[in-house]
C-alpha positions in Angstrom: -9.5 -24.5 20.8 -9.5 -22.3 17.5 -10.1 -23.7 14.0 -8.1 -23.0 10.7 -9.8 -21.9 7.7 -7.5 -24.0 5.4 -10.2 -25.1 3.1 -8.8 -25.4 -0.6 -10.2 -24.0 -3.7 -10.2 -26.7 -6.4 -12.0 -25.7 -8.7 -9.4 -22.7 -9.2 -6.7 -23.4 -12.2 -5.4 -20.4 -12.2 -4.8 -17.5 -9.8 -7.3 -14.9 -9.5 -6.9 -11.7 -11.8 -5.6 -8.9 -9.7 -8.5 -6.3 -10.3 -11.2 -9.6 -9.7 -14.5 -8.1 -8.3 -15.8 -9.5 -4.8 -17.5 -12.7 -5.5 -19.8 -11.3 -1.9 -22.1 -8.6 -1.8 -21.6 -5.6 1.2 -24.6 -6.9 2.9 -23.0 -10.3 2.5 -19.8 -9.1 4.2 -20.6 -6.7 6.7 -20.7 -9.1 10.0 -17.4 -10.0 9.1 -17.0 -6.6 8.4 -17.6 -5.7 12.5 -15.8 -9.2 13.4 -13.0 -7.9 12.0 -12.9 -4.4 13.2 -13.5 -6.1 17.1 -10.5 -8.2 16.4 -8.2 -5.5 15.6 -9.6 -3.2 18.7 -9.2 -6.3 20.9 -5.4 -6.5 19.6 -4.6 -2.8 20.2 -6.6 -3.9 24.2 -4.8 -6.7 24.4 -8.1 -8.0 25.8 -10.5 -10.9 24.9 -8.4 -11.5 21.5 -9.5 -15.2 21.4 -13.2 -14.0 21.6 -13.0 -11.7 19.0 -10.5 -14.6 17.0 -13.5 -16.8 17.3 -16.1 -14.3 16.2 -14.2 -13.5 12.7 -13.6 -17.0 12.3 -17.4 -18.0 12.7 -18.1 -15.5 10.2 -16.1 -16.6 7.9 -17.7 -19.9 8.2 -20.7 -18.7 7.3 -19.7 -17.3 4.1 -18.6 -20.2 2.9 -22.5 -21.0 2.4 -22.7 -18.0 0.1 -19.8 -18.4 -2.2 -21.2 -21.7 -3.2 -21.7 -20.8 -6.9 -18.3 -18.7 -6.7 -15.0 -20.5 -8.3 -13.5 -20.3 -4.8 -15.0 -21.9 -1.4 -13.3 -20.2 1.0 -13.4 -16.4 1.4 -9.7 -16.9 2.3 -9.4 -17.6 -1.0 -10.6 -14.6 -2.8 -8.6 -11.6 -1.6 -10.9 -9.1 -3.2 -13.7 -10.4 -1.1 -11.3 -10.0 2.0 -10.0 -6.8 1.2 -13.5 -5.7 0.9 -14.4 -6.8 4.2 -11.3 -5.4 5.7 -12.1 -1.5 4.2 -15.9 -1.7 5.4 -14.4 -2.6 8.8 -13.1 0.9 9.3 -17.4 1.9 9.5 -16.6 5.2 7.1 -20.2 4.9 6.8 -20.6 6.5 10.4 -17.3 8.7 10.4 -19.0 12.3 11.2 -17.3 14.1 8.5 -18.0 16.7 5.6 -16.0 17.3 2.7 -16.0 20.6 0.7 -14.0 23.0 2.4 -10.1 23.6 4.0 -10.0 22.6 7.3 -6.8 22.8 9.7 -7.1 19.7 11.9 -4.6 17.8 14.3 -3.8 14.7 14.9 -2.4 12.7 18.0 -0.6 9.4 17.4 2.8 8.1 17.2 5.6 10.4 18.1 3.2 13.2 18.3 1.6 14.1 21.7 -0.7 16.6 22.9 1.8 19.2 23.7 2.8 18.9 20.3 0.5 17.5 17.5 0.5 16.8 14.3 -1.2 19.7 12.1 -2.6 19.5 9.2 -4.9 20.7 6.5 -7.2 18.6 3.9 -10.1 19.1 1.6 -12.5 16.4 0.8 -14.3 16.4 -2.2 -18.0 18.8 -1.5 -19.6 15.5 -3.2 -18.3 13.0 -0.7 -20.8 11.0 0.6 -19.5 9.7 4.2 -17.9 6.2 2.2 -21.5 4.1 2.6 -19.8 2.3 -0.8 -17.4 4.8 -2.8 -13.9 5.3 -2.0 -12.1 8.2 -3.0 -8.4 8.6 -4.7 -5.6 10.1 -2.0 -3.1 12.8 -2.5 -0.6 13.5 0.6 1.3 16.4 -0.3 4.8 17.6 0.9 4.9 21.2 0.9 7.8 23.6 -0.3 10.0 25.0 2.5 8.4 28.2 4.3 4.9 27.2 2.9 2.1 26.3 5.4 0.1 23.6 4.7 -3.1 25.9 4.0 -1.7 28.4 1.7 -0.1 25.2 -0.3 -3.8 23.6 -0.4 -5.1 26.9 -1.5 -2.2 28.3 -4.0 -1.6 24.8 -5.8 -4.4 22.5 -6.1 -7.2 25.0 -7.3 -9.1 22.9 -10.4 -12.6 22.2 -9.0 -12.3 19.2 -11.0 -9.9 17.5 -9.3 -10.6 18.7 -6.0 -14.2 17.2 -6.4 -12.6 14.0 -7.1 -9.7 13.7 -4.8 -9.0 14.2 -1.1 -6.0 16.1 -0.3 -3.9 16.5 2.9 -1.1 18.1 3.8 1.3 18.0 7.2 2.9 20.7 9.1 6.8 19.4 8.0 9.7 19.4 10.4 10.8 22.9 11.0 14.3 21.8 10.6 14.4 21.0 6.4 17.3 18.0 6.7 14.6 16.1 9.0 12.4 16.2 5.7 14.7 13.1 4.2 14.9 11.6 7.1 13.3 9.5 10.0 11.3 12.5 10.9 9.9 13.4 7.4 8.8 9.9 7.3 6.7 9.3 10.2 4.7 12.6 9.5 3.9 11.4 5.7 3.0 8.4 6.8 1.1 9.3 10.3 -0.7 11.6 8.0 -1.8 8.6 6.0 -2.9 6.4 8.4 -4.7 9.9 10.1 -6.9 10.3 7.2 -7.5 6.6 6.5 -8.7 5.8 10.1 -11.4 8.3 9.2 -12.1 9.1 5.5 -13.3 6.4 2.7 -10.1 6.3 0.7 -8.9 4.1 -1.9 -5.9 2.4 -1.1 -5.2 1.7 -4.7 -4.6 5.2 -5.5 -2.8 6.9 -2.7 0.3 9.4 -4.2 2.2 11.7 -2.5 2.8 14.9 -4.2 5.7 17.2 -3.7 6.6 20.7 -4.3 9.6 22.3 -4.3 11.7 21.1 -1.3 9.1 18.7 -1.0 9.4 16.4 -4.3 12.7 15.0 -3.0 11.2 14.3 0.3 8.4 12.6 -1.4 10.0 10.5 -3.6 12.1 9.3 -0.5 9.4 8.5 1.4 7.9 6.5 -1.4 11.2 4.5 -2.1 10.8 3.4 1.5 7.4 2.7 1.0 7.3 1.7 -2.3 4.1 -0.9 -1.8 1.7 2.1 -0.3 2.1 4.3 -2.6 0.6 4.2 -6.5 3.0 7.2 -7.5 4.5 10.6 -7.2 3.9 13.9 -8.5 6.8 16.7 -8.1 5.7 20.0 -9.0 8.5 23.0 -9.5 11.1 20.7 -7.5 14.2 18.5 -8.1 14.6 15.1 -7.7 17.7 15.9 -5.5 19.4 12.8 -4.7 16.5 10.5 -4.5 17.1 6.8 -5.5 14.8 5.4 -8.0 15.7 1.7 -7.6 12.6 0.9 -5.6 10.3 2.5 -8.3 9.8 -0.5 -10.5 6.0 0.0 -9.2 5.9 3.4 -8.2 4.9 6.1 -11.0 6.3 9.4 -11.3 5.1 12.6 -13.1 7.1 15.7 -12.9 6.0 19.5 -13.8 8.5 22.1 -13.8 11.6 20.0 -12.3 15.2 20.9 -13.5 18.5 18.9 -14.2 17.3 16.6 -11.3 14.5 15.4 -12.5 16.2 14.9 -16.0 18.9 12.6 -14.2 16.1 10.9 -12.3 14.0 10.1 -15.4 17.1 9.0 -17.3 18.0 6.5 -14.2 14.1 5.0 -14.3 15.2 4.0 -18.5 18.0 2.6 -17.9 16.7 0.5 -14.9 13.7 -0.4 -17.5 10.6 1.2 -15.5 9.3 2.6 -18.4 6.7 4.7 -15.8 7.9 8.3 -15.4 6.6 10.9 -17.1 8.0 14.8 -18.1 5.1 17.4 -18.7 7.2 20.6 -18.0 4.4 22.8 -18.4 1.8 20.7 -16.6 -0.9 21.4 -13.9 -3.8 19.7 -12.6 -5.9 18.7 -15.1 -2.7 16.8 -16.3 -1.9 15.1 -13.2 -5.6 13.7 -12.8 -5.6 12.2 -16.3 -2.4 11.3 -15.5 -4.0 9.3 -12.3 -6.8 7.6 -13.8 -4.0 5.7 -15.7 -2.2 5.2 -12.9 -3.4 2.9 -9.9 -1.1 0.5 -7.4 -1.2 -3.4 -8.4 -1.3 -5.8 -5.5 -0.2 -8.4 -7.2 2.7 -7.2 -9.5 4.2 -9.7 -11.6 8.2 -8.4 -11.1 9.1 -6.5 -7.6 12.7 -5.2 -7.2 13.7 -3.9 -3.2 16.4 -2.2 -2.3 16.5 -3.0 1.0 17.8 -0.4 3.6 17.9 0.5 7.2 15.4 0.6 9.2 13.8 0.9 5.9 12.6 -0.3 3.6 12.5 -3.9 4.3 9.5 -4.8 2.1 7.6 -4.3 -1.6 4.6 -5.9 -2.4 4.2 -9.7 -1.7 8.6 -9.4 -0.8 10.2 -9.1 2.7 13.6 -9.2 4.2 15.1 -7.7 7.2 16.5 -4.4 7.4 20.2 -4.0 5.9 22.8 -1.0 4.4 25.2 -3.5 2.8 26.5 -2.5 -0.8 25.0 -4.5 -3.1 22.2 -5.4 -1.7 19.1 -6.2 -4.3 16.1 -8.3 -4.8 14.4 -9.3 -7.7 11.3 -11.4 -7.9 8.7 -12.4 -10.7 6.0 -14.5 -10.9 4.9 -17.0 -13.6 1.2 -17.6 -12.9 0.8 -20.0 -15.6 3.7 -22.6 -13.9 2.6 -21.3 -10.4 6.2 -20.6 -10.1 8.2 -17.4 -8.7 11.9 -17.2 -9.0 13.6 -14.9 -6.9 17.3 -13.4 -7.7 19.1 -11.9 -4.4 22.2 -10.8 -3.2 23.7 -9.6 0.3 20.2 -10.8 2.0 20.4 -13.9 4.0 16.3 -14.9 3.6 13.4 -13.5 1.7 10.2 -13.9 2.9 7.1 -14.2 0.3 3.9 -13.0 1.1 1.0 -15.3 -0.9 -2.5 -15.1 -1.7 -4.8 -16.2 -4.7 -4.1 -13.0 -6.9 -0.4 -13.7 -7.0 -0.1 -17.5 -7.1 -2.8 -20.6 -6.9 -2.7 -21.7 -3.7 -4.9 -24.7 -4.0 -1.6 -26.4 -6.1 1.8 -26.6 -5.1 4.0 -23.4 -5.3 7.2 -23.5 -6.6 9.9 -21.2 -5.1 13.3 -20.7 -6.2 16.3 -18.5 -5.1 19.1 -18.3 -6.7 18.7 -21.0 -8.7 17.5 -23.6 -5.7 14.3 -25.1 -5.8 11.8 -25.1 -3.3 8.2 -26.6 -3.8 5.2 -26.9 -1.0 1.7 -26.7 -0.8 1.0 -23.6 1.3 -2.4 -23.8 2.8 -4.3 -20.6 3.3 -4.1 -19.7 6.9 -6.9 -17.8 9.3 -4.3 -16.9 11.8 -1.8 -15.7 9.3 -4.1 -13.6 7.6 -5.2 -12.2 10.5 -1.6 -11.6 11.9 -0.9 -9.7 8.8 -3.6 -7.6 9.1 -3.1 -6.2 12.7 0.6 -6.1 11.6 -0.3 -3.1 8.7 1.2 -5.9 6.1 -1.9 -6.0 4.7 -4.6 -4.0 3.5 -7.9 -3.2 1.7 -5.8 -3.3 -1.6 -4.3 -6.7 -0.9 -4.9 -9.3 1.8 -2.2 -11.8 2.4 -3.0 -15.3 4.2 0.1 -17.1 3.6 3.7 -16.4 4.7 7.4 -18.5 4.0 10.5 -17.3 4.7 13.4 -18.8 2.4 16.9 -19.2 3.1 19.2 -17.3 0.1 21.8 -19.7 -1.2 25.0 -18.4 -3.0 24.8 -17.8 -6.5 26.4 -20.5 -8.4 29.6 -19.9 -10.2 29.3 -18.7 -13.3 
């Protein structure tokens, strides 16, 4: 029977900082990375999964000895080490890729088949080092209508400084512009994202969507449906359209050359109290690069707002709900790390799932979760199997790995 890693890091008194560095070296994590890769491959093939899980457990147990001088006794208590091991598991150092030129490519994943592949163009920095240790920012570009991916990259991303520091990728969007805001457009962007990160050494906390013209509203729409995936959205020479800023509490936006729609968007962002929208009418690539330097996806933000939809969004950072499009559905969650307390205010959703790690709260202590005024207090053990399941399902990524979860019923609000 598989053993679960449930050791508690009793030395901790407060959660680890979101930007905490790993306690272990890459050389220490190499075997665990290999075991994680084996586990993912086995899970996809549905073959020898238990053996692969045992391999991961064995490598995690071995690392406990190397954590003796760290403030944690178990790697499950160190999100930074787990994230680094997961990043290393992609084997970027072995990928046969080379940057420095604009390249047209095709991908076969999801709805994209051999007869109808996803066509895209990409450009990686000339100094790309095959990911031996460095991770690179990624901009997923949504072109204007009538603009090919190659034309978009060559004509709109000319800055040498930006090209030297950022991976750029642009897909061929659906032929029908009306599909860009729906499932076909979302699938195109997300499958391109997956195609890139499976081969190129990206920084999962520095992934940006950039739209031009009609692509601006599409980029905003996609980020609003998957806010936990992106650090920010860049809009150039296009308007925000009918995009909803409700899920942008932790997703920054930058606009140049927009019209009345961008002004309306910026006003709505301020009304919501987010204060993360930048409008630079004449901004170009140097300003974009400077903005990116200060914009990263937070792994465990203090406050999360989720306006759910059907079929998405259903998740935002460490909060998850069931799909729904009922009017007035909304979740607002905050964490007080000093008291190990999460407070959730929710409307028109029956249940809320909270995803936990030690960047969010201190899991060596009881955690209090207050939902619409009703208190729940639990000792939430770090679970080896939960960790693996959330990695395989894609809920976790190298920027934030969760090791526990619990679903809470949402009671009716008390009458005022």
